[in-house]
N, CA, C and O of each residue as an XYZ file, in Angstrom:
828
protein
N       0.846     -1.177      0.000
C       0.000      0.000      0.000
C       0.890      1.238      0.000
O       1.788      1.365      0.832
N       0.636      2.149     -0.937
C       1.452      3.359     -0.996
C       0.586      4.576     -1.319
O      -0.554      4.458     -1.768
N       1.172      5.747     -1.071
C       0.509      7.002     -1.346
C       1.009      8.076     -0.400
O       1.701      7.778      0.574
N       0.664      9.324     -0.682
C       1.177     10.439      0.124
C       0.574     10.479      1.516
O      -0.372      9.754      1.822
N       1.131     11.330      2.344
C       0.679     11.498      3.726
C      -0.805     11.850      3.744
O      -1.248     12.746      3.025
N      -1.572     11.136      4.573
C      -2.981     11.439      4.743
C      -3.920     10.726      3.795
O      -5.132     10.926      3.880
N      -3.407      9.901      2.894
C      -4.274      9.284      1.890
C      -5.021      8.072      2.438
O      -6.010      7.640      1.845
N      -4.560      7.513      3.571
C      -5.277      6.411      4.208
C      -4.692      5.038      3.976
O      -5.398      4.038      4.108
N      -3.408      4.964      3.631
C      -2.813      3.678      3.285
C      -2.708      2.732      4.486
O      -2.946      1.533      4.340
N      -2.359      3.241      5.654
C      -2.196      2.364      6.812
C      -3.531      1.806      7.268
O      -3.629      0.626      7.605
N      -4.558      2.641      7.282
C      -5.892      2.182      7.703
C      -6.419      1.100      6.767
O      -6.984      0.106      7.222
N      -6.235      1.289      5.461
C      -6.694      0.284      4.507
C      -5.856     -0.986      4.603
O      -6.391     -2.089      4.498
N      -4.559     -0.841      4.799
C      -3.702     -2.019      4.956
C      -4.150     -2.852      6.150
O      -4.180     -4.080      6.075
N      -4.492     -2.199      7.236
C      -4.946     -2.917      8.427
C      -6.258     -3.654      8.179
O      -6.440     -4.784      8.633
N      -7.171     -3.007      7.456
C      -8.449     -3.681      7.188
C      -8.253     -4.878      6.263
O      -8.858     -5.928      6.477
N      -7.417     -4.734      5.240
C      -7.140     -5.860      4.359
C      -6.512     -7.031      5.120
O      -6.899     -8.185      4.939
N      -5.552     -6.715      5.959
C      -4.892     -7.770      6.736
C      -5.890     -8.478      7.641
O      -5.843     -9.699      7.790
N      -6.791     -7.710      8.244
C      -7.804     -8.300      9.127
C      -8.777     -9.168      8.327
O      -9.168    -10.242      8.785
N      -9.168     -8.710      7.137
C     -10.127     -9.452      6.314
C      -9.601    -10.820      5.916
O     -10.349    -11.798      5.898
N      -8.307    -10.891      5.595
C      -7.732    -12.127      5.075
C      -6.837    -12.839      6.085
O      -6.207    -13.848      5.768
N      -6.789    -12.303      7.301
C      -5.968    -12.898      8.363
C      -4.504    -12.987      7.956
O      -3.844    -14.003      8.173
N      -4.000    -11.885      7.350
C      -2.603    -11.809      6.957
C      -1.798    -11.065      8.015
O      -2.334    -10.264      8.781
N      -0.504    -11.349      8.038
C       0.407    -10.578      8.877
C       0.622     -9.192      8.258
O       0.344     -8.977      7.079
N       1.121     -8.260      9.071
C       1.328     -6.896      8.608
C       2.791     -6.484      8.724
O       3.519     -6.940      9.606
N       3.192     -5.624      7.823
C       4.499     -4.978      7.891
C       4.241     -3.483      7.755
O       3.992     -2.991      6.655
N       4.300     -2.763      8.867
C       3.917     -1.360      8.896
C       5.104     -0.455      9.160
O       6.049     -0.819      9.861
N       5.032      0.736      8.581
C       5.977      1.775      8.958
C       5.815      2.080     10.440
O       4.725      1.956     10.999
N       6.906      2.478     11.059
C       6.848      2.843     12.475
C       7.354      4.272     12.629
O       8.355      4.541     13.293
N       6.623      5.170     11.989
C       7.070      6.565     11.974
C       7.111      7.174     13.367
O       7.887      8.092     13.629
N       6.265      6.653     14.264
C       6.253      7.191     15.625
C       7.546      6.889     16.376
O       7.810      7.498     17.412
N       8.355      5.957     15.870
C       9.622      5.623     16.514
C      10.775      6.502     16.044
O      11.874      6.433     16.594
N      10.530      7.321     15.038
C      11.591      8.187     14.516
C      11.710      9.430     15.396
O      10.813     10.273     15.382
N      12.801      9.565     16.166
C      12.916     10.686     17.109
C      13.147     12.040     16.423
O      13.071     13.089     17.063
N      13.430     12.002     15.110
C      13.715     13.246     14.397
C      12.505     13.792     13.641
O      12.546     14.916     13.139
N      11.432     13.012     13.556
C      10.328     13.395     12.689
C       9.632     14.671     13.149
O       9.365     15.554     12.335
N       9.338     14.778     14.433
C       8.705     16.008     14.929
C       9.599     17.212     14.681
O       9.127     18.286     14.308
N      10.898     17.017     14.892
C      11.839     18.116     14.651
C      11.887     18.487     13.178
O      12.065     19.656     12.835
N      11.729     17.490     12.298
C      11.707     17.769     10.865
C      10.523     18.657     10.501
O      10.672     19.611      9.736
N       9.357     18.349     11.041
C       8.182     19.148     10.715
C       8.337     20.596     11.201
O       7.815     21.524     10.582
N       9.053     20.778     12.305
C       9.277     22.135     12.820
C      10.374     22.870     12.045
O      10.287     24.077     11.821
N      11.413     22.120     11.639
C      12.541     22.739     10.942
C      13.075     21.753      9.891
O      14.062     21.059     10.136
N      12.419     21.695      8.721
C      12.777     20.685      7.716
C      14.228     20.719      7.269
O      14.858     19.668      7.161
N      14.766     21.882      7.012
C      16.128     21.962      6.487
C      17.162     21.413      7.465
O      18.117     20.750      7.062
N      16.966     21.691      8.740
C      17.955     21.281      9.737
C      17.899     19.783     10.036
O      18.925     19.174     10.337
N      16.716     19.192      9.956
C      16.559     17.818     10.435
C      16.195     16.806      9.341
O      15.911     15.646      9.642
N      16.204     17.234      8.088
C      15.796     16.328      7.005
C      16.723     15.113      6.887
O      16.251     13.985      6.745
N      18.028     15.339      6.944
C      18.970     14.237      6.732
C      18.864     13.193      7.851
O      18.795     11.994      7.579
N      18.852     13.645      9.088
C      18.741     12.710     10.211
C      17.431     11.927     10.133
O      17.405     10.720     10.373
N      16.356     12.619      9.798
C      15.054     11.962      9.680
C      15.085     10.888      8.601
O      14.591      9.778      8.802
N      15.665     11.226      7.460
C      15.674     10.295      6.339
C      16.572      9.100      6.592
O      16.221      7.976      6.235
N      17.726      9.328      7.203
C      18.630      8.208      7.490
C      18.032      7.262      8.519
O      18.198      6.047      8.415
N      17.333      7.812      9.515
C      16.676      6.942     10.493
C      15.662      6.048      9.800
O      15.627      4.842     10.044
N      14.832      6.635      8.930
C      13.844      5.838      8.207
C      14.516      4.789      7.330
O      14.040      3.657      7.243
N      15.607      5.152      6.687
C      16.307      4.199      5.819
C      16.808      2.997      6.608
O      16.588      1.855      6.204
N      17.479      3.244      7.730
C      17.985      2.135      8.548
C      16.832      1.308      9.127
O      16.909      0.081      9.195
N      15.783      1.983      9.534
C      14.629      1.279     10.104
C      13.982      0.356      9.065
O      13.687     -0.803      9.357
N      13.764      0.872      7.862
C      13.116      0.068      6.829
C      14.013     -1.072      6.362
O      13.530     -2.171      6.089
N      15.313     -0.817      6.270
C      16.238     -1.878      5.889
C      16.220     -3.010      6.915
O      16.257     -4.187      6.557
N      16.162     -2.639      8.194
C      16.096     -3.659      9.248
C      14.792     -4.443      9.175
O      14.793     -5.662      9.343
N      13.679     -3.754      8.926
C      12.396     -4.442      8.802
C      12.416     -5.454      7.663
O      11.903     -6.564      7.803
N      13.009     -5.067      6.533
C      13.053     -5.970      5.387
C      13.998     -7.143      5.628
O      13.758     -8.248      5.142
N      15.062     -6.903      6.374
C      15.961     -7.998      6.729
C      15.231     -9.017      7.604
O      15.357    -10.222      7.390
N      14.485     -8.544      8.569
C      13.705     -9.441      9.424
C      12.640    -10.169      8.626
O      12.341    -11.334      8.889
N      12.064     -9.471      7.641
C      11.058    -10.086      6.777
C      11.653    -11.266      6.025
O      11.033    -12.326      5.947
N      12.838    -11.095      5.476
C      13.507    -12.170      4.756
C      13.792    -13.368      5.663
O      13.636    -14.521      5.261
N      14.209    -13.072      6.887
C      14.545    -14.138      7.824
C      13.325    -14.979      8.194
O      13.452    -16.171      8.474
N      12.142    -14.357      8.195
C      10.917    -15.048      8.600
C      10.059    -15.467      7.417
O       8.910    -15.875      7.591
N      10.615    -15.366      6.208
C       9.825    -15.542      4.995
C       9.137    -16.894      4.911
O       8.016    -16.988      4.411
N       9.792    -17.937      5.391
C       9.232    -19.275      5.279
C       7.999    -19.452      6.151
O       7.155    -20.306      5.879
N       7.898    -18.653      7.189
C       6.827    -18.840      8.159
C       5.617    -17.950      7.897
O       4.512    -18.276      8.334
N       5.800    -16.835      7.195
C       4.702    -15.913      6.908
C       4.721    -15.586      5.412
O       5.304    -14.582      5.004
N       4.082    -16.433      4.592
C       4.198    -16.257      3.141
C       3.474    -15.035      2.592
O       3.843    -14.548      1.523
N       2.459    -14.519      3.279
C       1.693    -13.379      2.776
C       1.636    -12.291      3.841
O       1.321    -12.552      5.001
N       1.948    -11.071      3.425
C       1.872     -9.927      4.339
C       1.269     -8.738      3.612
O       1.340     -8.630      2.388
N       0.679     -7.856      4.390
C       0.199     -6.580      3.871
C       1.074     -5.488      4.474
O       1.266     -5.440      5.689
N       1.605     -4.609      3.623
C       2.503     -3.555      4.089
C       1.978     -2.192      3.662
O       1.278     -2.072      2.657
N       2.318     -1.172      4.431
C       1.902      0.197      4.085
C       3.065      1.024      3.542
O       3.027      2.254      3.597
N       4.103      0.359      3.016
C       5.190      1.100      2.385
C       5.987      0.215      1.434
O       6.063     -1.002      1.604
N       6.576      0.854      0.434
C       7.606      0.271     -0.412
C       8.936      0.859      0.015
O       8.998      2.022      0.412
N       9.996      0.078     -0.058
C      11.311      0.623      0.291
C      11.702      1.729     -0.686
O      12.454      2.634     -0.324
N      11.200      1.664     -1.920
C      11.527      2.690     -2.900
C      11.041      4.077     -2.486
O      11.561      5.086     -2.962
N      10.046      4.129     -1.604
C       9.544      5.433     -1.173
C      10.627      6.217     -0.432
O      10.579      7.445     -0.368
N      11.604      5.498      0.127
C      12.633      6.176      0.893
C      13.408      7.149      0.008
O      13.670      8.287      0.399
N      13.768      6.692     -1.177
C      14.469      7.577     -2.120
C      13.568      8.720     -2.580
O      14.036      9.840     -2.790
N      12.292      8.439     -2.733
C      11.347      9.470     -3.152
C      11.340     10.627     -2.156
O      11.416     11.793     -2.542
N      11.248     10.288     -0.865
C      11.252     11.326      0.164
C      12.621     11.995      0.272
O      12.711     13.195      0.529
N      13.680     11.217      0.075
C      15.022     11.789      0.156
C      15.229     12.849     -0.928
O      15.768     13.922     -0.655
N      14.805     12.550     -2.144
C      14.938     13.521     -3.234
C      14.139     14.785     -2.945
O      14.553     15.888     -3.301
N      12.997     14.616     -2.300
C      12.129     15.752     -2.013
C      12.678     16.617     -0.889
O      12.568     17.842     -0.943
N      13.268     15.995      0.131
C      13.577     16.709      1.367
C      15.036     17.129      1.532
O      15.325     18.037      2.312
N      15.960     16.487      0.814
C      17.380     16.746      1.036
C      17.948     17.688     -0.012
O      17.492     17.716     -1.155
N      18.955     18.461      0.397
C      19.653     19.264     -0.606
C      20.643     18.375     -1.359
O      20.762     17.185     -1.066
N      21.343     18.950     -2.320
C      22.187     18.159     -3.217
C      23.266     17.371     -2.479
O      23.448     16.181     -2.734
N      23.984     18.029     -1.562
C      25.064     17.357     -0.840
C      24.515     16.289      0.109
O      25.092     15.209      0.238
N      23.401     16.596      0.769
C      22.793     15.620      1.670
C      22.307     14.394      0.893
O      22.451     13.256      1.342
N      21.735     14.654     -0.269
C      21.238     13.521     -1.060
C      22.397     12.652     -1.561
O      22.261     11.431     -1.648
N      23.517     13.265     -1.885
C      24.692     12.488     -2.292
C      25.162     11.595     -1.144
O      25.500     10.431     -1.360
N      25.186     12.135      0.074
C      25.558     11.341      1.239
C      24.548     10.221      1.468
O      24.923      9.077      1.727
N      23.273     10.559      1.370
C      22.214      9.552      1.525
C      22.397      8.415      0.523
O      22.288      7.246      0.891
N      22.671      8.744     -0.736
C      22.850      7.731     -1.770
C      24.032      6.821     -1.465
O      23.969      5.614     -1.702
N      25.110      7.397     -0.940
C      26.268      6.580     -0.559
C      25.899      5.586      0.535
O      26.289      4.419      0.483
N      25.153      6.052      1.515
C      24.715      5.157      2.591
C      23.798      4.069      2.033
O      23.960      2.889      2.341
N      22.839      4.481      1.212
C      21.878      3.535      0.636
C      22.598      2.444     -0.157
O      22.264      1.265     -0.047
N      23.588      2.847     -0.957
C      24.291      1.895     -1.814
C      25.134      0.901     -1.022
O      25.457     -0.175     -1.527
N      25.493      1.247      0.209
C      26.314      0.349      1.026
C      25.481     -0.520      1.963
O      26.021     -1.363      2.680
N      24.174     -0.313      1.956
C      23.296     -1.166      2.746
C      22.892     -2.384      1.918
O      22.781     -2.312      0.694
N      22.677     -3.492      2.603
C      22.148     -4.673      1.939
C      20.632     -4.654      2.100
O      20.101     -5.013      3.151
N      19.948     -4.233      1.046
C      18.492     -4.148      1.086
C      17.937     -5.144      0.077
O      17.859     -4.865     -1.119
N      17.559     -6.299      0.582
C      17.048     -7.373     -0.268
C      15.530     -7.403     -0.132
O      14.968     -8.274      0.531
N      14.882     -6.441     -0.768
C      13.438     -6.310     -0.622
C      12.711     -7.293     -1.539
O      13.060     -7.401     -2.714
N      11.713     -8.007     -1.031
C      10.927     -8.884     -1.898
C      10.083     -8.067     -2.870
O       9.697     -6.937     -2.569
N       9.801     -8.638     -4.026
C       8.941     -7.969     -4.999
C       7.486     -8.217     -4.626
O       7.077     -9.373     -4.511
N       6.703     -7.181     -4.436
C       5.303     -7.393     -4.038
C       4.496     -8.074     -5.145
O       4.782     -7.906     -6.330
N       3.491     -8.841     -4.741
C       2.561     -9.408     -5.715
C       1.636     -8.323     -6.256
O       1.239     -8.358     -7.420
N       1.296     -7.362     -5.403
C       0.390     -6.285     -5.791
C       0.779     -5.017     -5.050
O       1.016     -5.042     -3.842
N       0.844     -3.912     -5.774
C       1.045     -2.601     -5.167
C      -0.217     -1.774     -5.409
O      -0.671     -1.630     -6.544
N      -0.769     -1.238     -4.338
C      -1.957     -0.389     -4.420
C      -1.522      1.041     -4.114
O      -1.054      1.343     -3.017
N      -1.685      1.905     -5.097
C      -1.300      3.308     -4.974
C      -2.561      4.146     -4.796
O      -3.361      4.283     -5.722
N      -2.730      4.699     -3.610
C      -3.897      5.511     -3.294
C      -3.620      6.969     -3.642
O      -2.595      7.529     -3.253
N      -4.543      7.574     -4.376
C      -4.439      8.985     -4.752
C      -5.582      9.783     -4.138
O      -6.658      9.247     -3.872
N      -5.335     11.064     -3.919
C      -6.382     12.004     -3.522
C      -5.850     13.412     -3.772
O      -4.641     13.629     -3.693
N      -6.724     14.373     -4.072
C      -6.272     15.754     -4.261
C      -5.643     16.318     -2.994
O      -5.932     15.862     -1.888
N      -4.791     17.305     -3.166
C      -4.067     17.889     -2.038
C      -5.026     18.434     -0.976
O      -4.776     18.277      0.219
N      -6.114     19.069     -1.399
C      -7.042     19.622     -0.408
C      -7.685     18.524      0.439
O      -7.979     18.736      1.615
N      -7.902     17.347     -0.161
C      -8.439     16.213      0.598
C      -7.391     15.694      1.573
O      -7.712     15.379      2.719
N      -6.147     15.604      1.130
C      -5.065     15.160      2.007
C      -4.921     16.102      3.201
O      -4.764     15.652      4.336
N      -4.974     17.402      2.944
C      -4.871     18.379      4.030
C      -5.989     18.183      5.041
O      -5.745     18.225      6.246
N      -7.208     17.972      4.568
C      -8.335     17.751      5.465
C      -8.135     16.509      6.330
O      -8.415     16.525      7.529
N      -7.653     15.446      5.719
C      -7.459     14.197      6.455
C      -6.325     14.314      7.469
O      -6.417     13.781      8.575
N      -5.266     15.008      7.092
C      -4.160     15.225      8.037
C      -4.644     16.007      9.244
O      -4.329     15.655     10.380
N      -5.406     17.062      9.009
C      -5.923     17.867     10.123
C      -6.906     17.073     10.975
O      -6.935     17.215     12.197
N      -7.711     16.237     10.323
C      -8.726     15.482     11.041
C      -8.119     14.444     11.975
O      -8.637     14.227     13.070
N      -7.036     13.804     11.565
C      -6.480     12.754     12.424
C      -5.685     13.331     13.590
O      -5.400     12.621     14.554
N      -5.327     14.597     13.513
C      -4.908     15.337     14.698
C      -3.546     15.034     15.279
O      -3.306     15.334     16.449
N      -2.639     14.448     14.506
C      -1.275     14.265     14.998
C      -0.615     15.636     15.059
O      -0.530     16.338     14.052
N      -0.150     16.012     16.243
C       0.249     17.395     16.506
C       1.298     17.891     15.515
O       1.118     18.947     14.909
N       2.385     17.150     15.340
C       3.475     17.607     14.482
C       3.027     17.729     13.036
O       3.508     18.598     12.310
N       2.102     16.860     12.607
C       1.654     16.886     11.214
C       0.851     18.134     10.882
O       0.665     18.452      9.708
N       0.380     18.837     11.886
C      -0.386     20.049     11.612
C       0.495     21.142     11.001
O      -0.008     22.151     10.505
N       1.807     20.933     11.042
C       2.741     21.879     10.434
C       2.966     21.602      8.949
O       3.621     22.390      8.267
N       2.432     20.493      8.444
C       2.595     20.165      7.032
C       1.856     21.199      6.187
O       0.700     21.525      6.456
N       2.527     21.702      5.180
C       1.948     22.753      4.349
C       1.332     22.169      3.077
O       1.646     21.051      2.669
N       0.460     22.945      2.474
C      -0.137     22.545      1.206
C       0.935     22.421      0.122
O       0.860     21.538     -0.733
N       1.929     23.305      0.161
C       3.018     23.242     -0.816
C       3.783     21.922     -0.706
O       4.121     21.304     -1.715
N       4.051     21.499      0.536
C       4.788     20.249      0.732
C       3.985     19.067      0.193
O       4.538     18.204     -0.489
N       2.690     19.019      0.491
C       1.861     17.924     -0.001
C       1.724     17.963     -1.520
O       1.643     16.915     -2.161
N       1.697     19.150     -2.094
C       1.651     19.271     -3.554
C       2.901     18.673     -4.185
O       2.817     17.923     -5.158
N       4.066     19.011     -3.622
C       5.328     18.474     -4.142
C       5.419     16.960     -3.921
O       5.918     16.232     -4.779
N       4.939     16.499     -2.778
C       4.970     15.071     -2.483
C       4.054     14.299     -3.432
O       4.425     13.242     -3.943
N       2.870     14.832     -3.660
C       1.930     14.187     -4.580
C       2.506     14.105     -5.986
O       2.355     13.089     -6.664
N       3.168     15.177     -6.426
C       3.799     15.179     -7.747
C       4.908     14.129     -7.828
O       5.067     13.468     -8.855
N       5.672     13.976     -6.745
C       6.748     12.976     -6.720
C       6.182     11.563     -6.818
O       6.730     10.719     -7.526
N       5.081     11.305     -6.103
C       4.434      9.989     -6.185
C       3.891      9.736     -7.592
O       4.032      8.637     -8.128
N       3.272     10.756     -8.184
C       2.715     10.603     -9.526
C       3.806     10.231    -10.526
O       3.622      9.340    -11.355
N       4.943     10.920    -10.441
C       6.057     10.613    -11.341
C       6.599      9.211    -11.086
O       6.872      8.467    -12.028
N       6.755      8.850     -9.815
C       7.304      7.534     -9.481
C       6.441      6.413    -10.060
O       6.961      5.484    -10.678
N       5.132      6.500     -9.863
C       4.271      5.410    -10.313
C       3.974      5.465    -11.802
O       3.472      4.495    -12.369
N       4.276      6.581    -12.439
C       4.165      6.633    -13.899
C       5.130      5.637    -14.544
O       4.837      5.071    -15.597
N       6.281      5.428    -13.903
C       7.305      4.544    -14.447
C       7.377      3.193    -13.734
O       8.149      2.327    -14.144
N       6.596      3.001    -12.688
C       6.714      1.773    -11.887
C       6.202      0.569    -12.675
O       5.095      0.599    -13.214
N       7.014     -0.493    -12.740
C       6.604     -1.686    -13.491
C       7.088     -2.985    -12.847
O       7.137     -4.021    -13.510
N       7.443     -2.939    -11.575
C       7.976     -4.135    -10.922
C       6.893     -5.131    -10.531
O       7.160     -6.329    -10.428
N       5.678     -4.651    -10.312
C       4.617     -5.501     -9.787
C       3.295     -5.145    -10.458
O       3.185     -4.134    -11.152
N       2.305     -5.986    -10.240
C       0.944     -5.609    -10.584
C       0.602     -4.343     -9.810
O       0.817     -4.270     -8.600
N       0.069     -3.348    -10.512
C      -0.183     -2.049     -9.897
C      -1.655     -1.680    -10.019
O      -2.246     -1.777    -11.095
N      -2.238     -1.255     -8.904
C      -3.601     -0.742     -8.890
C      -3.563      0.704     -8.403
O      -3.161      0.977     -7.271
N      -3.986      1.628     -9.271
C      -4.034      3.046     -8.921
C      -5.468      3.386     -8.556
O      -6.380      3.215     -9.365
N      -5.664      3.867     -7.338
C      -7.009      4.036     -6.777
C      -7.292      5.507     -6.496
O      -6.497      6.181     -5.840
N      -8.404      5.997     -6.981
C      -8.905      7.319     -6.612
C      -9.653      7.180     -5.286
O     -10.778      6.681     -5.253
N      -9.035      7.615     -4.212
C      -9.646      7.473     -2.883
C     -10.237      8.786     -2.374
O     -10.495      8.933     -1.180
N     -10.452      9.740     -3.281
C     -10.846     11.085     -2.875
C     -12.193     11.124     -2.170
O     -12.363     11.856     -1.195
N     -13.150     10.340     -2.655
C     -14.515     10.463     -2.147
C     -15.064      9.136     -1.648
O     -16.271      8.897     -1.693
N     -14.175      8.281     -1.174
C     -14.593      6.994     -0.619
C     -13.943      6.787      0.738
O     -12.961      7.445      1.084
N     -14.507      5.866      1.495
C     -13.945      5.518      2.792
C     -13.923      3.996      2.893
O     -14.911      3.363      3.265
N     -12.776      3.432      2.553
C     -12.657      1.977      2.525
C     -12.647      1.358      3.923
O     -12.854      0.153      4.067
N     -12.414      2.152      4.926
C     -12.328      1.626      6.292
C     -13.693      1.650      6.977
O     -14.064      0.685      7.645
N     -14.433      2.727      6.822
C     -15.693      2.886      7.552
C     -16.934      2.592      6.707
O     -18.028      2.429      7.247
N     -16.768      2.523      5.391
C     -17.906      2.275      4.514
C     -17.774      0.888      3.901
O     -16.921      0.664      3.042
N     -18.622     -0.050      4.343
C     -18.522     -1.434      3.885
C     -18.810     -1.566      2.396
O     -18.213     -2.409      1.725
N     -19.713     -0.746      1.869
C     -20.030     -0.817      0.443
C     -18.816     -0.427     -0.402
O     -18.504     -1.089     -1.392
N     -18.130      0.656     -0.003
C     -16.906      1.058     -0.701
C     -15.863     -0.040     -0.643
O     -15.194     -0.335     -1.634
N     -15.731     -0.639      0.524
C     -14.702     -1.665      0.719
C     -14.997     -2.910     -0.122
O     -14.088     -3.463     -0.741
N     -16.242     -3.351     -0.150
C     -16.594     -4.534     -0.926
C     -16.416     -4.286     -2.422
O     -15.997     -5.183     -3.153
N     -16.729     -3.085     -2.876
C     -16.501     -2.726     -4.274
C     -15.017     -2.790     -4.611
O     -14.625     -3.261     -5.678
N     -14.216     -2.314     -3.694
C     -12.755     -2.348     -3.835
C     -12.247     -3.786     -3.923
O     -11.413     -4.096     -4.774
N     -12.741     -4.661     -3.056
C     -12.309     -6.054     -3.061
C     -12.711     -6.751     -4.362
O     -11.934     -7.532     -4.913
N     -13.915     -6.473     -4.851
C     -14.358     -7.092     -6.105
C     -13.462     -6.664     -7.263
O     -13.159     -7.458     -8.153
N     -13.048     -5.412     -7.241
C     -12.162     -4.935     -8.307
C     -10.817     -5.657     -8.253
O     -10.283     -6.054     -9.289
N     -10.273     -5.827     -7.062
C      -8.987     -6.521     -6.914
C      -9.089     -7.957     -7.421
O      -8.198     -8.435     -8.122
N     -10.167     -8.639     -7.070
C     -10.322    -10.039     -7.476
C     -10.421    -10.191     -8.988
O     -10.100    -11.251     -9.525
N     -10.862     -9.141     -9.681
C     -11.028     -9.232    -11.126
C      -9.824     -8.785    -11.934
O      -9.869     -8.791    -13.164
N      -8.752     -8.400    -11.264
C      -7.580     -7.887    -11.968
C      -6.739     -9.018    -12.552
O      -6.757    -10.149    -12.067
N      -6.005     -8.679    -13.604
C      -5.053     -9.621    -14.195
C      -3.672     -9.405    -13.597
O      -3.227     -8.269    -13.436
N      -3.005    -10.488    -13.273
C      -1.668    -10.418    -12.702
C      -0.701     -9.802    -13.703
O      -0.742    -10.117    -14.892
N       0.180     -8.912    -13.209
C       1.194     -8.312    -14.054
C       0.721     -7.122    -14.854
O       1.436     -6.655    -15.741
N      -0.466     -6.618    -14.564
C      -1.017     -5.526    -15.347
C      -1.063     -4.233    -14.533
O      -0.870     -4.242    -13.317
N      -1.321     -3.126    -15.223
C      -1.551     -1.827    -14.582
C      -3.052     -1.575    -14.610
O      -3.682     -1.626    -15.667
N      -3.622     -1.301    -13.429
C      -5.060     -1.204    -13.291
C      -5.452      0.117    -12.632
O      -4.660      0.733    -11.920
N      -6.681      0.532    -12.885
C      -7.200      1.769    -12.313
C      -8.567      1.502    -11.686
O      -9.396      0.786    -12.248
N      -8.779      2.083    -10.527
C     -10.068      1.944     -9.841
C     -10.541      3.326     -9.435
O      -9.960      3.959     -8.553
N     -11.602      3.791    -10.084
C     -12.152      5.112     -9.815
C     -13.631      4.948     -9.464
O     -14.487      5.054    -10.343
N     -13.941      4.690     -8.189
C     -15.332      4.418     -7.800
C     -16.257      5.620     -7.924
O     -17.477      5.459     -7.965
N     -15.691      6.827     -7.983
C     -16.487      8.038     -8.160
C     -15.936      8.819     -9.348
O     -15.219      9.800     -9.152
N     -16.256      8.406    -10.579
C     -15.664      9.053    -11.766
C     -15.898     10.556    -11.774
O     -16.959     11.056    -11.398
N     -14.845     11.259    -12.226
C     -14.956     12.697    -12.384
C     -14.523     13.507    -11.181
O     -14.550     14.737    -11.221
N     -14.113     12.822    -10.086
C     -13.760     13.557     -8.866
C     -12.267     13.696     -8.669
O     -11.844     14.321     -7.697
N     -11.450     13.139     -9.550
C     -10.000     13.277     -9.407
C      -9.384     13.612    -10.753
O      -8.167     13.771    -10.853
């Protein structure tokens, strides 16, 4: 499950895992001690924030590989590739060069997902959802930042071809609280062809 901040990827990942009794692999952003500082002062704390996430995600994927025989199916709310996406967005040129050196020296043996679900929503919807969930530090996120982040995700998935991809317009649906929306979503997934690029727009004309 992927998408920009506030799009609802973690909530949907949890519901999918519960529906099918799958294990979960979730981001642990609350464990990053630099994240709140980043939201207050992005330039000063971007590198530390990004490196913490990189090491954390690499460790999670290493543990995933070690336990692969015992848990064949998992639902995750992140791709490791997102780390570079955020790094390009948040770091200056010299910081990004340092980040790339660190990344290249890490052993990141990420499994290829069977399905990647990319959730989209307009920036104004993302802003509303961020404010509604009420995480204090996130209230400092600006519309400009979400606009740039959304553009970065759009570019990334324009070229993504590693897995079956489902691009979902989540602007006017609630897959977690609305059972009808969720069942429609599940029916669409079941009808997809493996290895293809798919689109799901339950409310045409709204995105």
